Each structure stands twice: as C-alpha cells, then as structure tokens.
Steps between C-alpha positions, in 0.01 A plus 500: 500500500635842403583770751210709369255214550624441855456866580149494359407195708649665806290813452188291450568318829551834676169633366315182596649508852406867537142431389473210745620723786247770408225239480596358842494848654159559345365181650634593844346844485169373370477245781614733775286568801530814704830617357640164611565236231274201532781245519636675810161499672443137401814414696358672807142375478404135495169556322476527122228765509552826690126548525487183710738640761334623816670626812396348828352748743329725245166435669654619822207710616249221434708206616464335838782424739744260339695209641847609610772435243799633687807653337780468749774718353485857631551775408311401187597651164232757410501635144313806377533764232557848647179677603303178548429541872827391660499783756149403606572126525821576689304710750235229545750219555722706732212615720358149516837369615537782751152432639592135556824580681502850649172673409676829426398741225772528235635795308518441124879491513476212749271292280786415263715290732203360694314380188815340361500251782210349308528614138809584291373770266645544151419669170701231324841649572753513349260526203298803611222548241540879483845448344401251227302477180253214470744293295813579698315401818397174340853408404635610837270236649559241227774307681412612851145354481377637834157354437652158574537587871290252703352753745413867510237771498395689187328832569319631192291805418304612196772617256284792389519645850864398548628683192334827605632475854849415376498810281454730798750306705771537237406860431519616862661238724735251336844662500668205327252424219347842455342629180532843344271758669336588168396139435121488475298206625389428144860481377604293800244232417670449165860492623692187411703490821344450841140581413192309382679256267752404767228474764303255286815300428580489874152372586508242222834361613394472862147379427656159438516442876121475528523128421744431780335385825771661713416849373240736648325747269378821665308756297507864608128514424427215743692681773250781444182295487573232762821584691422266792452202270804577281729558798377189681560291188859621472604502866298213646413257220832524315759628750322343798583780743184452706398867495184575697204676340554786742859555381392481136236767559738718699754495215230579245381796706853634549576466130179626343550754223447814704727388784766386256489824305510710816799306634683543169420872473625571852776242529782598733832584338683261730554133414443548127161666536578748223446231236129490585424872490359682193770633268327840486159663545357316198270222631621275218846501658374300797637156575143394585314685226138403428432146614216446253408221264446601139623857558682490165168594339511836676864564409506410129334643192250283312763440232757386757246280677429329169871457431575348842200270505564378147866434574421305816227299327722404206835453671453386857463128560432579864199717411281190499696329777468791742168632361632831375348645186209694355235272650648504848540879518127559506460259790765654723377762739694822546541494874767556760603267780249469775 
C-alpha cells in the first residue's frame, strides 16, 4: 500500500473515532439526569428506575412511632447543602442534649460544640458546593463516592427556597465565597458556579443514600410541620438517645423561629457570637432570615419562578424522591415555626 493510501486510511480512522466520541458524548448527555450522567447515578442507586426510588421517612408527619433501629456511631455524619436548616437542627439537637444532662439554656455559639456530640455537620467538605459547577462537583465526588457511607443523616430543603436564601448569604455574609454586590438574584439563579445547577447536582448525588437503611432523611419542611415527630424519629428511633417528650418540647420552644432569630440578632460578641449577627441593617443579611416554606415565590419574578421550577422539574432526580416540584409547592403552607 502506498504512503498516500496509508495516510488516507489513517485520516478515515481519525474521523470515525472522532464521530464515535461525539456520538458517545451525545448519548451521555441525552441520558443524563439532573446534571449528573445516568451511568454515575446508576452506580449509586440500586433501582433501575429513578421514579421508583422513595426515601424512608417522607411521611414523617403522618407516620406512627417506629421500632428502634439504632445507629451506634456518634457523632453521626450529617450532610446538608448550605441554607437548608443546619443552624435550626443544630439548635434543636444541642438543646435536647442539654435538657437531658444539665437543663441549661444555650447561647447560639454554644450549640456548635454541644450538637456535635451527636451529629457531625458537613456541607460535603472539602467539596463545598458554592465553589463548584454542577459537573466539577460531580467529578470531585466520582472517586470519593460519599453516598457509599453506611450511616448518616441527610438534611434536605426545597431547592427553590435554598437558592434564594443562599443568594443573600453570599451577598451579605459569606466572606470566603462571596458574590459581587451588583449581582442580581435573577442573574445569580443562572450562574454556573455555586448556584441552582450546583445545588441540584449536590442533591442528586446525595439522594442516593435514601436507599441505605443506615441513613436518616430529614426534610426541613417536616421540621416545620411536625418538629416533635421528626426530632423523636432522629434522636430516639435512630440514635436511641432516650429523650423524653418534655425535653423534645423544651428544645422546640427554645429554637422556634422567633427565639432563634432574636438570639442571632443579639448574639454576644464573645465566644464567636459575631458570626450569628446580621451583617448590616438590611434584614436579608440575617443569619436566621425568614424561616418560611415557599418564600421563593415572594422573592422572585414570575419569569424567574418559571425558570427555577422548570429546571428543578427537568433536572432533579430528587424532586420526586423528596417531593419537591410544581405540584408540591401548592401544598406547602407558608408558615413559621410554632
């Protein structure tokens, strides 16, 4: 075969290989779910159909007391995306623990080390979602596979509320992952790094744990609607701490929205209290800001509401798992902790 013929064959092979790569990429993108390629999620989930996946505990407010299924290792890994209710859950757990042992009222700065005797809180560090795009977060987790951990707590909140709350947090409070002061909420929703796309990717990756019996799923919305039941499920039925109903109620009263907001607004400067106080006179700079379910509808324009809801519906595998989406939003009441 002549040199020219060999060169021609070589180019043909290069073109064919290139076309095959493009076709493979197209298949991956067309079968992707929630900005996470399907083959990655298949590795995490055991089911073949995402719509068949259901998290245990989603009927928390209607369910009866369950048989204890104790998780012995404490503090228990507790994963949440920023602005999903971690401060609130930390306050509830810390005050419950304090009621059992000392019955003292805690400052917010004290709730950190007290709560971490029970729960080890994390936003997925070292892969903090504010610093990643949806795809870079996925590949950061690709080999780490945190969803394979046998035990843990996953705290989730409606991503439509989370993305709005995270905007104000990064605009006024987060000194490490701040955004430009002229960034509008509408532009923030469409950012590639650390906004809605990354949030959905984060929830999709971690939603794989719902099939693991050693994991506890806590929804922010259930902490609103039935805090006694949700807290009892976590602390008594799963961690088997034997907390009395009186201590559960005391913690709920101490950590209701108004008390929590007041404590944050007037936190003492000593012992790290400054981190809880508002950044300035703007009420949106508060650490404990609104405490409402579905408040995104009051913060966004109709166009942005449509954009967010459509993105969540099309891209979030966990929308059906955790019951977040257009249908669920009309059923959620806009109420504060009581």
